[in-house]
N, C-alpha and C positions, 0 to 999 in steps of 0.2 A: 476302796478302789477308785482312781481317779479317771476322770474321761479322757481318753485318748482318740485322736484322729482315726477313720477308716473303719472297715467292716459292714457287713450288710445287718440290717435290723430286721426283726420280725415282730410282729404282735400276736401275744398270746391272750385268748379268750378263754379264763378258766371256770368251768363249771357254771356257766350261764344258761346253758340247756338243762334246764331243772323242773323238776314237777314242783318245787318249792312244797312239800305235804310232809315235812318233817318237822319235830318238836321245834320250835323256834324260828319257824319260817315266817310266822305273822311278824315277828319282829325284824327279819332281815328283807321282807318285800320291799318296804319303801326306799329303803338305802339302795337295794339291788336295781330297783327302776330308776332311779336317779343315775347310778353307775352306768346302769345300760344306755342312757342317752349319750353319754362321755364315748361309750365303748363304739355305739355307732359312729359317731364322728371319727373316733379313731379308725375305726375300719374303713370309712370312706376315703379317708387321708393317706392310709397306708395303699389302698388300692390305686389311688392317683399316683402315688410315689413309687410303685413296683415293689412294695413291702409285702411279703408273704404274711397271710392271716391263717393263725393256726388255733383252730378250737382244740383246749386239753378237757377233757370232760371225764368225770365219774362215770364208771360202768353201773352205778347203783347196784351193785352185785348180780348183773347179768352178764354170765360167761359165756354165752351164746349169742348175745345181740351183737349189734353193729351200729353204725352211726344212722341208718335210717331207723332202726328200732328205738334209739333213745331220743331222736327227735320227734318220732311219732308218739311215744309216750308223754314226753315234756309239753308236745304241742297240742294233744288232744283236749276233747270238751271236757273231759273230768279231772283235768290237771290244773290245781290252783294256780301255777305258775305259766299257765298256758299264755297268756297275753305277752310276758315277757321274752319267752321262749319262741314265741311266734315272731318278734320283731326282730330278734336277735338270731334267727335261724341261720345255720352256714350256708352260703352260696356253693354254686357247684366248684368254684374255683378256689374254696377254702379247705386247708387242709383239716383233718379230724382225728385227733388222738385219743383214745380211751384209757383212762387211768384206773388202777384199782386201789389207790390209796392216796393219800394226801399229795404228794408230790408229783407234778407232772413228769418227772425224770424216773420217777421208781418203776422198775419193770415195764417201760412203754418203749415206744419206736422215736421219741422225742431225741434221745441223743445220739440216735442214728440222722434222723431227719434234719437237723440244725448244721452240722458241719457239710452235709451235702449241699445244703442251699447257701453255703458261705457264710452262716448267720454267725456274728459276734455280739451282739447288741440285741436287748430283748425288752418290749414293753410289757410288762404283766399286768392284765386286768381281770377283774372277776370277783367271785366269791368263794369262800369267805377269807376276806383279808388276814384275818389272824389264825388261819388254819391251812388251806390248800395253797393260796397265793403265796403266804409266808414259806411253807416247806418247799414249794417251787423255786422261789427265791433263792433260799439256801443253797439247794442244789445247783440252782445257776451259777450263784457266786462261787461255789466251790471249784465249778467247771472254768472261772474266769470269765462269764458273761459280764458286759456292762449292762446295768440294768436301768430302768425308769418304769417307777410303779405310780402312776398318776395318782394323786390323792383322792381325786374325784371318780374315778373308773374302778375303784375297790369297795367294796362293804363287807360289812359283818353285821351280825345280829346287835351288837352293841358300840354304838359309836366309840366308847371308851377303847374298847378291843381294837377298833380299826386305827384309831390314834396310836395305840401301843405298837400295833404291828407295823405301821409306818416307821416309826420312830427306831424301831429295831433293825429292820430293813435297811434304813438310812444310816445308823450308826455301826450296826454290825457287818453289814453287806455292800455299804458303799453305794446303795441306790439313791438316785435322785427321785425325790416324792413331790416333785411340783405339780400341782394340779393342771388339767388341760387349759384352764382359764388364763393360766401364766405362761404355758409353753405349748406350742403345737407340735405334732410330729416333724413337719417341716424345719422347724426351729431346732429340735433335738438332733435330727439327722445331719444338719448342717452347723452345729454346735454353734447357733448364734447367742 
């Protein structure tokens, strides 16, 4: 997909409200924390630019939970991922979509929310680049959203898997994968 002018953007923060208490989490944590710094910067840029921020988060198998429950569990004192989840905690103005599977589009309200917001461009950030970010990007691409997946705003357990996922998103889905060190949200919005 080639970049085309127009269309409102949204920032998606995928699975960053996370206990990080699963097999492989220790390998993921440093990369997720580094990506978290970039995501916080993008979130501030989004707010300053009037770009909606949408958390797309795994429900962790809790079919009765809601935003408050997911955030409370991830930020609790017994959560290994508490510091990261506390830093990235959704603000009152941020939207929050819970997902039961890998893609943020699969059986969620995201396909209804984005058109109502007039969104045609997505910035995808979060974990894991090679699973949930990748599946969300594929579904977004099939729906003809323009994609920016900042290489420094995503993470996986294995840096090679992150590079593979970014390469796949760039080549197969037309995603721009330039890191935030090379492109700001404002640059992307303006097509600078």
